[in-house]
N, C-alpha and C positions, 0 to 999 in steps of 0.2 A: 602538297596541298598546305594551301598557307590558311594558317584560323584568323576568323574575324574577331575582334576583341571589341566588345562596347563598352567605351570608356564614359564615364559619367561624369557630369558637368558639377562643379561643386568648388568651395573655397577650399585653398591650399591649407595645411593644420596652423599654420601661423593666422588664419582667419578666425578660427575662434578666438582666439585672444584680444584681434586687432577690432572686432565688430561682434560684440557680444549680443548686441539687441541687433543686426543684423539676421543672426541665426533663430530667432526664436519664431516657433510654427504654430498655428492652431490645430487643432485634431486632426481634422479633413484640411491635407497641406495645400497651401497655393505655390505657383511655381515662385522659384527664388528671385527676387528682384534683380534685376540687371543679368539671368542668366536663362531668358526665354529659350524655348527649344525651335530657334527657327533655322530648320536643315537647310535653307536655301540661301542663307547667305554665303561671305565669299569666304574662302580660305584664309585669310586675315585676321577677321573676326573670331573665326571659328578655333586657331591656333592660340589667341590672345585669351581664350575663354579655357579652354580644355589642358589638362595637364596630359595630353596624351604619349603614348608609348609606340614611336616609330617602328612599324611591323619588321625594318629589316635587322632592329635587335635582339629582337626574341629567338633569332636564330644562327646557327654558325654558318660558315660557308658552304659548309656540306649539307646543307639544310638540317641538321639536326636542331634539338632545342637546347638554346642555350644553359636554362635552367629543368632541375629536377621535374618531369611530367606525373610524379607518383606523390607529390606531395600534396598538403593542402593549400596549394596556392595558385592563381592567378595564371596564364601563359607566360609572366612577366617573371614569375618567380620570385616576387616580392610582396604583393598584396594578396594577403591572405583569405582564404576561402572561410566566411562566418555563417555562410547557411547555403543548403541546396535546394532546389524542387526540383522535381524533376517531374516528366511529363511524357507521354506515349507521342512517337513520330508516326504519321501517315505514310507518308512517302518511303519506301524502300529505300535503302543505300544504295541500289545501283543506277537510281534517277537524280541523285543528289546531284545539285547545281556542282558543277566544276567552276571554280576561280581559276581565273588566268592571271600570270605572273602582274607583280605590282610595281611598280616603279615609283621612284621619290614623285615624280612631279604628280602623279595621278593618284597618290596615296589617300590624300582626305576627301576626295571627292567620291571614291570607292566606300568608303568609311562612314560617308553621309550616306550614301546610298544603303548602306547596311543598317545603318539606325533605322532609316526610312522601312525597309524592308524587316525589320527585327529580328530575320533568321536569314544566314546565308545561305540556305537548302531548302526554303520554302519561298514558291512563287507568289507574288503577288496576289492577292484576294479581292474582289471588289466590294469596298466598304459599303455592304447593305445591313439593314437593320435584321439582327441576328433571331429577334421573336419571330418575324413576319418569317424567315427562312426555316425556321425551325414549324413552325404550324405548317408550311407546305410540304415539308417533308414528314411530318408528323412525328419528329423526334426533337426533344426538349433539347438536347445538346449535342448537335452536329459537328464534326472535327473540326469545320468551316468556324463553327460559331465559337467552338472552345477556343480556336488559335486566335480567333477576334477578342477574346475575352483576356487571354493572358497578355494580347498585346495592350491591350488598353492598359492591362494593371501593371505591367512593365513599364510601361511610361509614367502611371503616378509612381510607381518605385524611383525611376529617374529623378523626378520632380523632389522628391524628399532628399535627393542627394546620395543615394546609395549606389554602388558601382556594380555594373551586372556584366556576365560574360556567359557566353552561351556554349555547349558542345553538345552538337549533335552527330557526331562521329563516334559516339563512346564504342567500347567491344560488347554492349549490351542490345545485341540488337532491338531495334522499335521504342529504344527510351534517350529522349533528351535532356540533359542535364543543364539548368539555369543556376550558375552561381554567384553568390551575392556576399559582394566586400561592405563594411563598414569604414569610411574613413575616419579620420581624428574628429572632424567638426562635427558629424552627424553622432559619432561616439558622445561628444561633448555635451552636444545640445538633447539628447535622449535619455543621457545620465543625470542630465538635469531634470529634466520633465519626470524621471521615474521616482528622482530624488534618493539615487543610488549613493549609500555610504562608503565613502574611499577613505584609504589611510592619509591621514596628513603626515607632514614631515615631523610632527611632535610625537616624541615617545617617551612613555615614563615606564618606571617599574610599578611591576605588578605585585602586591603584598599579599601571600596566599594565607594569612592568617598570623594568629598568636606564636610566641616562641616555640612552644610546647607544641602546638599542631602544625608549627612550619618542620619542628624536630621530626615529629611522627610522619608526616606528608614526605618528606626527604627518605625516612629509613624505608617507608614500605616501596617507595619510588627505586631505590637502590635493591631491596630484595626481588621485586618482579622486573628488573632489567631485562632478564632475558625474556619474559612474554611481551616486551614491547617492539613493535614492527619498526623494522630498519628504514626509517623516512628520515630521509634529511631535512632538517627546518635552517631557512636563514638565520631564523632570528631567535634568540633563546625565548622559554617558554617565560621566562621571568621579566619579558618587556614587550609591551603592547602599542602600538599606535593608536594614537587618535584617531577616530574616525568622525567624519562629519560629511552630510547630504553634499553630494558632487554640485559647484556653480562655476561657471565660466568667467564670473566677477572675481573669484576669490581663488583662481587657477595657482595663484603665487603660495597657498596655505599647502597644496599637494607636492608630491614627490614627481615631477615629471622629467627627469633624467633621462628613464627610459619609457618610452610612449609605448615601445610596442609591448611593454610587460604591465604597462599601468594597468589598463582593461585586459582580465585574463579570458582564455576562450569561452567559457561559461559564461562571463558578463558580456562578451560582446555578442556570442547567438540570443542570448534574451534580451540584449537590443534590438538587435536585427528581426526577432520573433514579435517583439514590440509593436515594431514597425511597421512588419507582415498584417498585425492583426488591423493597425488603424486605418491600412492604406485601402480603398475601396474602388470597387468598380461601378459606375455612376452612371452609365450609359445604357445600362437596361433598366427594367420597369422598376427593379428594385435595386438597394446598394448590396454589393455583394465582397467579401472581405475574404480572407485566405481560406478559413473554413467553410464557407460556403463555396469557395471553388474547390477545394479538397473535395467536399462533399459529393459533388456535381462532376467529377473527374475531370475539371481543367485541368488540375495536378493531379499526380497520382500520389505523390508523398513530398515531405517536407521536413528535413532533419538538418540538426548541425554535425560537424562529422566528428569521428574519434581523432583523438591528437597524435595518431602514428600507430605502427605496427608492435605485434607483440612480439613475435618471433619472426626468424629470418636475417637473411644478408641485409636487409633494409632496416632493420629495427635500431632506431636510435634511440637513446635515451628520452622516456618521457611519462607522464603520469599516468597514463594508461600502462604503460610495462610495467612500472613501479608499484602499480595497484595490484596487477596480477601477479607479481610476483610474491607481494608482502601483505596480498588479502584474499586475490583468488583461489590461492593455489592450497591442496589439502595438507601439503606437508607442515604451511603454518597452523593448522587448525586450533592450537595451543595458547596462541598468541592473541594480544589483544586487536581489535581492528583500528586502521588508521583513518579514525572520523575526520580528522582534519582535512586530509588529503581527500575521502571520498566528499567531502562537503566542496573543497575547491574542483574537483572534477564535474560532478553530478550536481550539484547545487542544494540549498539547506533541506528541499522537503525530503529528499530521497538523505542525506546524511543524518534526519532526525530518524526516520525509518530505521537504518542500519543501529542508530546509537540506541535509540527504542528496543529493538530487538538484542543488541550486546547488552543492555541491564536486565532485561528479563533472562537472557541467560544466565547471566552470573548469578541472580537471585533465586535461580532454581536449583543451583549447585547447594546450599543450605537445605532447601526443601527438599531435593532428593536423599542427600545424607539421613535426614530424619526419619523420612519414610522408608528408608533401607531398616534401619536401625527397628522401627515398629514392625516390619516385617519378621525380620530376626528375631525379634522377640517372640512373634507369634510361632515363629518354627522352635524358638527354645523350650514355649510352656505347654505345646501340642500335646506332649505327654502326662502333664499335671493336669489337664483340663479335666474336670470332673463328667460335666453333661458328655463330652464324646467319650469315655472312658465307657460310660454305661452304657451307651448305642452300640458300642465295640464288646460289650461284654455278652459272650453268648447263652451266660446263666439266666440273662434276664427273659429270655424266650417270649418275648413280644409278637404278638400277629397281628400287621398292618390289615386297615380295610384295602380292597382295589384303590388302583390309582385312575381307571378306567370303567366304563359298563363293560357288562359283558365277556369281552375278551380277555379283560385282566384279571388275577386271581389274586388272594391274599398272600403277602410277604412278609419276609421275617427283616424287623427294625435293624438288625446287625447285619444285613448288605448294606445299609447306607453307611457303614463306618469311614469309609474312604471319604466321603461327601463331607461326614462330618468333621474329620480332621482338618480336609483343607479348609472350612469354612472358619475354623480355628485362625487360619493366617492373617487374614482380615478382619474378624470378626473378635475384637479382643479388646479388653479397656483400655489399651494402646489406643486404638483407635477413635475415642473419644478425646484422648489430648492430643492428637493428629490433626484431626477435624480443628480445634481451637487453636493450634499453631498455623494451620495453613490460613485461618480466616484473618490473624493478624498479620502472616505472611504477606497476603496480599493488600492490606494496607499498608507496610512496610515498603512493599514495592512499588506501588502508587506514589508514595511520598519520596522515596529515594527518585522515582522519575522525574517528579518534579522538580526537585532539586540539580537534578543532573540536567534537565532543560533548561533551566533558569542558567546554569551555567554554561551553556551551550548560548544561551541566545547572548549574552555577555561576552564571551569571545568571539562569538560571529556576527556581533556590532547589530544585533536584533531587538535590541531592548525597546528602542524607538521604534520600530516596525509593528504597524496598525493595517488593520482590515480595509480599511476606508480607501484604500488602495483601488482605481476604477478596475472594475471587471468587466470586459467586453462580453457583448450581448452573442448567442451563439447562435450559429447558423438559421438553424430550424426555426429558434424564436422570430429571427428577422424576417424570415418568408413567412410565416404563418400572420405577422403583422403585417406585412407586404399583400396578403391576401385578403385581410380586413381590411385594409385600406382602400383597394379596388371594389368593395363592396360596398363601402360606405362612403365611397368617393364623392357623393352627390348629398348624403346626409350629413356628414362631418362638417363643422364648422373650419374655416380656412385656419391654418396655424395651429389649429388642436393635435396634441401628441396623441399616438393611437396607441394603445399597448395592451396585451391581451389579461383579461382579467377571469375572476372565478368562475362565472356565468360561462366565459369560451371553455373552460378547462374541466367544467362540470362533467360530460362524457366522459371524458378521459380518466376523470377520480372515480367515477361509478364504474368504471373498467378495470381499473386498478383494485377497488376492492373486492368484486366478483373475482377477477382471476384470484388474488391472495386469498380470497376464503377458498374457493374452488382446489389451490393448489395445496393447501393446508390439509383440507378433508380429502385428497388424494393420498396424502402423507398419513395421516390415518386409517384410511383402508388399506393402504399396502401393510401396516404393521397389524392392521387385524387378520389381514390374510395369511400371515407368519405364524400369527398367530393358530389359527384354523390348522395351519400345515403341522404345527408342535403336535395339537390336537391330535389327527389323523395318523401322522407317521409313527405317534407314540403305540396307538392302537394296533397299528399295522406289523411294528415290530413287536408289540407283544403276542401277536399271532402267526409270527413267523416259527416255522419249524426248523429253521438254519441255526444252530445253536450260537455261532458268534454272531449274527443279529439280537440275539436276545441275551447276550452276556453283560453287557453295558449301553443300554436303552438311554438313559439318561444322558451320559455323556454324549451320545450321537447327536441326539434333539437337539441338544444345549447350542453345540459348537456348529453344527450343520445350520441352523437358523441364524446364529448370531456372522456366519458368513453370508447368510443369504441377507440379512438386513444389511450386512457392507456393503454388497454390490449393487443394492438397490439406493442406497445411501449414496455412492459416488455418481451412478448414472443420474440420479436425481438432483443431487449439484448443480450437472454439467446445463441439466435442462432450466434449472429455478435461475440459473444466472443470466441465461438466455434472454427469459423471460420477463425479468425483475428491469433489462436493459430495454426490453420490448416496450415494457408499462411505464417508466422513467423516460425513454422517446415519446410519448403517448399525451404525457403530461406537457411537456414542449416546457423545461426549465429556460428561465432566462439568461441566466448565466451557467458556466462551467461550474462554479463552486455550486451553487444549488443543484444541477443537475450530480454532481457529484454526490451529494450528502443524500438525496433522494434515492439515488442509485444503491448506495451503502445501504441506507435503510431496509429497503425491502430486501435485497441479498441477504442481509444479517437474518431477519424474520424468517426466511424461506429455509435459510441453509441451518440455523438454529434449531425450527422445528424439526427437520428431516434427519440432523443427527441426533437429538435427544429426545425423540417419543419414543423410540423402542426401550432406550435406557428409563424413562419416565415410568413407562408402563411395568417394567420388570421391578422397580424400585418402590413403586406407592399403587399399583393396581393388580398384580398378580398374586392371586393366593388369597384375596380379600373380598372377592367377586364367585365365590365356589359354592356357598352352600355347605352343605352336611351330607353325608350316606343318609340314602333313602330321600333326601331333599336338594339334589344338586341343581347349580345355575346351568339352565342349557340355552345354547345362542341357534340361530337357523336351524332349528326343530332337535336336531340330536345331538349337535357336538357339546361337550362337557367342558366347562371351562376350568382350566388349567389350574392347578396349585401348586405350593414350593415342595421341596425339598423339608424332608424333617427338621434341618440345620437351618431353614430358611431359603429366602430367595437373593440375600447377598452372594453367594457362589455364583449363581448364574447371573446376576448383577456384573459381579467382577469379570467373567469371562466375557461377557458382552462387551464391557468398556474396555478392554484389552483387546480384545479382534477388531472393535471399531477402531481405536484409536491406533494402533501398530497399523493397521491397514490403509488406513486413511494418510496417514504418515508415509507408509512405504510406496501405497500403490499413488494415491492420489497427487500427494505433495512431491515426491522422490523420484520416483519411475517414471509419473508423467513429466515432469519437466527435465529430465535428463533423457529418457527414451524416445518423446516425440520429437523434439528437435534432432537428435540423430537419425529418424527414419525418415524426417522431411531432406535432411541431407542425404542419405541413402538411397531415397527417390528422385532428387535432384539428380543425382551422380548417374543414377542407371538412364534418365531420360536424356542425359550429355552425350554428345556423341564421341567424348574425350575420355582417355582413361586416366586412372588418378594422376598419376605423374604427368599427363599433358593438361589437366586442369590445375595442378599445382604451378605446372611453370606458366599458363596463362593467370592466374590469381597475382601472381608477382608482379605480373605487366601491368594489373589494373592501377586504374588511377585510387586514391581514398576516397573519392564519391563514390564511384561504381562499387568498390568494396563494402562500404556501409550499405550501399542498395540493398545489397543482396543478403544482409543481415535483417532479421525481424523486427517489425513497428515495435514500439514501445507501447503496453497496455496500461499502463498506471502501475499504482503501488497497490492498490484495492485488494486484487487475490493473494498480494503477500500479506497484507494487513489479515484479511478474511482468515487466512490458516491459521495465523496465530492467536485471533479472536477467538475463536473454535476451539484450538488446542487449551489455550486458556479457561475455557469453559469446562473442558476434560478435567484439567488438573482441578480445579479450582470446586465444581457445583458438586461432586460424587466421590471425593476423595476419601471419604470415610470409608467405601468399599474397595477402593484400589490405591494402596498407600503408594505403592510404586510408579504410579503416571508419573508425578514429577521428573522421576529416573528417566523415563522411556521421551519423555518430552525436551529434558537436556541433552539425551546422545541423539534426537532429531534434530535439536537447533542447532546443534555443533555443524551437522553436516549440512542444514538448510542455511547458514549464514555464508559458509562456501559456496555453495551452488548457487544461490542468489547472488553473490558476487561475480563467479564464473558467468552467470547468465547476463550480467549488467554489462561486463565487460567483452564479452566473446561475442555472444549471440542474438543480442538486440542493438538498434541504431541508439546513437547519445541522445538521451531525455532533453528536452528543454529544462535548463536550470531555472528552478520556481523557487522563491522564497517561502518561507513557512515559520513563525514562531513556534507551534505546539504542531501536534498530531492529529489535531482536531477532533472530529467524531469519536474517533478511536478511543479516546479519552473516557467520553461519556461510556460508550458502550462497556469498557473495561472496570470503570467505578459500578455502573448497573451490575456488570457480572461478582462481582465481590460483595456486592451487599446480599445478591440473590442466595449466593453461596451459601452465605452462614443460613439462611433459613432452610434452605433443600438439606444440608448436611444435617440441621437439627431434628430434622423429620427422616433421613436416612438413619441414624443413630435409634430414635426412638421408635419407628414403625417396622422399618425392615431387619436391622439387627435384633437380638436376642437380649439385649444390654441392659434395658427397662426389665422386662419380665425376672432375670438374673436377677436385679438388685431387689425386687418386689421380692422375689421367693425367699432371696438371701435375708431379709428384713422382717418377711413378713410371714413366711409359711413353714419356713425350712424348720425341722424339728431343734437339730442340734448346730443351728448357726453355720452348716456348710452347704454345698449345692449337692449334696449326696438326696439323690429322690426328683431331682430337678426335671430330668425328664417326663418319669410319670405322672409328674404334677403339670405339665402341658398337654398330657394326650388325654382323652376323652373317651368313653366308652360307646359301645353300639352294638345293639342286635342284631344279628344277619336277618332275622327273619322278620325285620322291618324294612328289606328292599321292598323298593318298587318291581312290580313285574316285570320281569324283562331286563333286568338292570344287574343280578344277581350274577357272580362268577360262574361262567359257563365251566368250566374244568376245575372245581377247588382242588383246592392243594392239599393231600392225601399226607395226613400229618400221626398218623395212626389214631388220630381221636375227632372229633365232628367238634368243628369252628361254631361255636356258639355266640361268641362275641368278638370285635375286634375293635383297633384302636386308630385314633384319626389326629392329628394335629388341632385342636384348640379348645377353649375354656367353655363346655358345656355342662347341663346337668345330664347323670349318666342315665340309662331307659328306666331304671327302677326306682326313680326319683317322682315325687309329685308334680314338678314339671320337666318332663324329659325331655331331652334334646334343648333346651331353652338355655340360653346365654347365661354362665355363673356369675358369682359374685366375683370370682377372680378376675373375671372379665373386665369388670367395670374398673376394677383397682387399678388394673394394669394400663386400663384405657386412661385412667384418670393421671398414673404417674407419668405415661407417655407426655399426654398435652402439657403438663405442667411442666416436664424437662424441656418441651420445644419452646414453652414461654422464657424459661430459666436462661437455657442457654443461648436464646437469640439477643435476649436484652443483655445479658451479661458480656458476651462477646462482643455485639455492636457498641455497649459503653467502653470496654478495654478498645476497639476500634478507633473512636472518635476521641478518647482520650491518647491515644497515640498520635493521631491525627493532629491535634492540640498541640502535643508536645514537640513534635517536628515542625521547624519553621518552613516554609516554601522555597525562601529565596536564603542560601548560605548566608551568615554573616560576613564573611570575606568578602562577597561579591556585592553585597550592599554598600559596603563601605568603598568598593571599587569603583561602582557605578558613580556613588555619589562623587567619589574622587575626580571620576571624568567629567561630570558637568561643571566642577570648580575649575579644572583644569582648561576645558573649551572657554570658559567666561575669559580666564584670563588671557586666555590664546586672542579673544576677541578685543578685549582691552587695550592689547598692546599694539595688535593692528589697528583699532581706532587712533590711540596715542598717538603712534606713528605717521599714520594721516594727516592728524591735526600738525604736527611738528613741519612736514613736509611741504603744506599749505603754508602753515607760517613762514617757512624758511622760502619759498616761491613768493609770497607777496612781497616780503622785506627784499627778494634779489629783484622783484620790477621796481619797488619804491626807488633803489639806486639806480638802475638804467634807466627806467622813466619818470622825473620828478615832474611835481606839475606846474602848468602854465602859471606865469603869473595873475592871466587876467584871469582863469579860472578861480584861481586862491583867491583873488579880491571879490569876483561875483559869488563863490561858495564858499565862505570863511567856516572852517572846521573847528569843532570843540576841543579838538585835540591837536598839540602842535606834531608836528611830520619831523618823524627822528630821520638823520640820515647818517648819525654817526655810529650806526649798529651796522652798516652796509660795509663789509670790508671785502 
């Protein structure tokens, strides 16, 4: 069976140079002058206009293709496939129209017929209004209507100069493919429209810095040479091409010796995507672009192609394979990322994400080392900690009040020995230093990233890139504008532009506010439910007759509650992500950038509240809304609010942080990303009629665009960024209670980088290469979290830990200037006769004596005081010290942070000098070009004067002020 190739009209490659003015187009393309699509013209005119490929040259004598059918090329094996659109085919393969054999005489006539049909396998349909057909059949987009829109869209693509080829005989049943190729003239035109910076012939030496800095840099580079990926570079790093926005009038400035490589694959696909976004279907009631066509199912998917295979017999050397070997493999986890190659293959936006992730991971190394040192310090000094030694000393014989009403009995303080010793691992003087260190670390990280970002902007020629580039309207916005236009068709003045206003979006905004409030309330309610679980399960375990259940009640309750919180957080994260997207869609943002920013903000608020609400409760509320024995605070009638252990709530906060952080990283980030794709692949294999070997053989015969169609769609970078932002919050916000958080984050990120790399290389379609000069709204979120972290850690140290009470006791109440007697100082007395009826212990502990008073942790007056059970003066002294510490800590740390921010310049000095040098070289280049033009023009003028001297009559009638010199002509 012969394959019909749709070959497009367009000027040959040199036309871009010869007639640059003829190639300019408006946003809504008009037919190319002199190239109108007259399908009824005779063969001679058609042949003169088209660069056609005779069908017989595509096949050998035995009928096999002359060129590889598996590569990313058209059937001629020469034109590269820059983009692919996939769509559903209604007709089964059994009824496809069989093409008769072509002869040389009737080939062009059949080709013209194929152009008018737009598909060699679909019968001609009557050209009726698709809207009327849709109303009659009560379906918005019937298959015929979709085909009609595809035909119109493809005709408009032809008018832009793109070249198309259809493949409806693929091995994926029910799917047809439209392959798109951008010829040289289209690439030139669009590169000029998009102001793409391309390297010129001019190269210059890059000076890295002063001699000392250069020597240090070279020394570090040699030492870390084994850590650099083995990625070949055609040009040394000390040499850089001078880049300039592409212009067809100045093509002589650029190195066009190899046109096939001048525009790389990511640039070609982004150019085609730009054309697809601007091309419209206008025969319907409203204009439809590629986004609208995808949203309405006219096309099912659109994607650029990966460059080649990674493994197998057909795997030739390519950038994708190199990225897999030097980036996506777990065996190179210790190496730097090939950021330059990532940017070359995926574009600047994805390159910046992985560069940021690499900087963040590198900065976690010193934080993890210091955190481990702080933890080891706690381990080393646990035996010297006097308060924990007093708790563990059985000679003190301190009887504590019951932890719950009626079911719980009195208990000995010595039983809390293990918890007290464990709390010292995280609640020691070193944690205060670590909190200050992490606050400064966050500032250093932000400054380091800004400098790294500026360096990448310089290397990637993004210094002049701005956000003023046109951002096209979204399909949903255009649809809503169309609906509003139809409603106001008679009231709107002619020529007045219709757009959506805040009034139009008011119902969506109100829905967003109500739903966001409701979701946050749901989070609070679930946390409150976990609190009730802890209260009730603690009472149930105390009443249990099973010895194992009663042996370690606190650890059981803490761990199970933390696991429940983790499960709820993971489930709600998925729900909140879907709700945030739905709410953002309701608001109908105008552009993709606006949609992305609104979606990120909503998702971040919901996920942040979801992840940190249980932690905030443990850090700042638990144990402070309890009351006292005889006058406890109750919720829902009979549930007594839970209190902290004697060593404080810091240990429980640490357990919650540890389980949440490790659980989210292990289950949500890694297991889901690894397990779900493998599960989908397993289910796809089970549904398939082939075994694994047959499927592998079939996969080897698939073409590149068919293989990529089987991959998952690229869903954006927002989920990847969101994982890291939440992790950054875990690392910085409550680091005073969990010094090992940076270590766990570091281990996770080492795996995360390679996991994301493997996903981008192997499991998802190649994304569109998008330009970006920074990480956008994510930087603002990081900066906000680093500021909030200072305040949160100040409150954790001051109110959650015992750091301030110990200082106050040491310097105000200690009789000998040591910590001896601190435990007794923190415990108040309670007369058991003051229990409310029904709350006293049901089974009092048999100690051989009657319990008259019990102790509880608080600063209150004893029962024999004139003001029994009132807050003591020690409480107010400690509260004042705590508030003073928060104010001093916050201001000192923020002042130090601002000083570091001011001290480190955002732009490295050598980059600033190189950017200035680039401007000077660019001016010199254009001055030389202008000077050359003047000399050429003067030479041409003199040559004209030699060959065509003025006539005598003309000289007499028009006397010149200067004599005409002929002596210079030779």
